[in-house]
N, C-alpha and C positions, 0 to 999 in steps of 0.2 A: 699917827704909824705910818712910814713909806711900805708901798705896796712890795711885795717880793715880786723881782723879776723871775718871768718865765721862762723854765728851764727846757732846753730844746735839745733833742738829740737830730743828726741828720742822716741822712740813710741814704749813699747813692747805689748804683749798680754798672758794670757794662758789661756786655754778655762775653765778652774775651777777654784772655790772658795776655794778649799779643797789646806792640805799643801805638795798635793804629787808632783803639780808643782810648780814652782816660776821664776819669770820674772829674777830673779837676774843673772843669765848666759847668758841673752843675754844680761843683760845695761851692766855686765860686758866687753863681747865682743864690743859692742857698744861705749862705753866708751876708750876702749884701742883704737879704731880706729882713733878715735876724736884725741887723741893726737897723734896718727903718722900723720895723718892730718894738724893740729895745730891747728883746729876747737875748737870752743868753744861753751860747751853745756852749754845752759841758759834755757832749760826745760827739765823734764823726764816725758811722759805720761806715766801711767801704770794701763791697764785693767784686771782685771779677769773674764772672760765673754766670750763668743763665739763670734767667727766673723760672723757669719752670719746675724747677723743684725748691723746696722749702729748706733743704740742709746745707746751704749756704754756710758759711764759720761766721760770719759779722752779722747775718739775719737772725741764727741763733740767738745771737751775745745780745742782740737787741731786746727779744724776747727776754729774752733770762735778765737783764739790768732793768728794762719794764717792770717786770714783777716786783722788783723791790722797790720800784721808784723813785730811781735815779734820775730823772726827768718829767716832765711835767706835756711835753709835745715831743712827738714824732713829725718832722716834715722832710717829705722827699720830694723829687725834680718832677715826675708825674708816676700815677700809680704803675706805668708796666716799667718803671723803673726799680718798683717796689715790689710787683711778682704779676707773672704772665702765667700764672698755673689757672687759669680760669675765675671765673667769677665769686663760682661758690666756694674754693680754695681764700683765695683773697679776701672776698667780706668775712670766711673765717678768722684772718689775720685781723683783719680791722677790730673786728668783734673783741676779740682776746685781747689788743688793748685794750679798747673801752674798758673790760672788766677788770683791768689791772688798775683803774683811774687814770688811764693816759689819753691825751687828744692826738689827731694825727691830722696832716692837713698835706695836700699838692702845692705844688707853688706854680704848676703851670694851668692847673684845672680847682679855678678856685670854688667851683662845687663841692668839689672832695674836701671835704674843712669839718672834720666833727667839733670843731670849737665853735662853729657859728649858729643860727637858728634854721638853718635847713638840715641838719644832722640826721633828725631821725627822718626827715625825705630821704634821702642821700642812702640811707642803710635800708628804706625800704625797698626802692627803686633799686638796690645793688642785691638784695635778697628774691624780689619779683625777677628779676634776668637770672637770678642762678637756678630758680624753679623751673622757669623756662627750659634753662640750659638743661635740666634734671631728666624733664619732659621730653627736650626732645633726645638727651641720651638714651634714653628708657626706649625712647619710637623706634632709633636705630637699632638698637639690641634687636627687637622684637622682629623688626626688618630681614633684618641680616640669619635671626632663624628660621624665618618663615621661605627664606629665600634656600635655605640650606638642609629643608625640609624638601622645599620642594625639585632639590635635587638630588633629594634621596638622603642626604645625610644627616643624622640625628646629633643632637646636642648632647651634653653632658660626658658624663663619664663612661668609656667603655665595660659592659659586661665581660664580668668576668667568666672563662670556659676552664672547665677544668672535671675531672671524673668524678663525679658525686659519690658512686658505688665505691671508689676506692675512699672517699674520704668517711663515707660512714663506716666502711670496714675498719679502717684504721682507727677511729673514734671506739668502737665496740672492742679492740685491742687494748685500749686504756692508753690512747696516744696523747699527749696536750694539743690543744689548738695549735701554739706555735709548732710544735713537730710536723700536725697535719697541714699546716698552711704551707712549711719549707716541700714537706714532699708531694705535694701537688701545684707547686707554683704558685699561691694564692697569698691573699692579707687575710691575716686573723681573723679582723670583721667578716672578711667572706664567707669563712668558713663556719664562722660563729652564725653567719643571718641564715645558711642553708640549713644546720643544726639544729637549728630553734626553728624555721619554718612548718 
């Protein structure tokens, strides 16, 4: 029985809506590569938008179609054409494709290939980089909070300031939390906390 041809979805992206950049260069190389692999291109998804967000129209459609197994492999020109959201988010996208049973491959970065024998190693490396990215973000946040404290600023929400005696007086008069909050210019939760403290 002849082997069923691999069905491929191509994803191409340029970061501008203007004519200075064109996805056709990417697509031409991707199509040619598919021909050499004897893969059948069943979909082409093209976005003209920044890769820093995942709400790109064709990117979202690609995942919707992937969840319905309309293709076997997603082929993109390079990882930064696929996503520029950061390592952790990009890794999540790749793992999502994998969870649908869809492989992925970068044309220009041969090591980024879930079809090959190094798939687990690549995912492991990306996961490690994503973990380091989280650690660095956490370190930067802590450093920023420490610097703010040194300058006399305190993080978190500012404390609510209102007339406690008035709150208690209104409460004794039978007013609701909403009415008390409106009268003293505070949130209902702040009034509730004060009355139950």
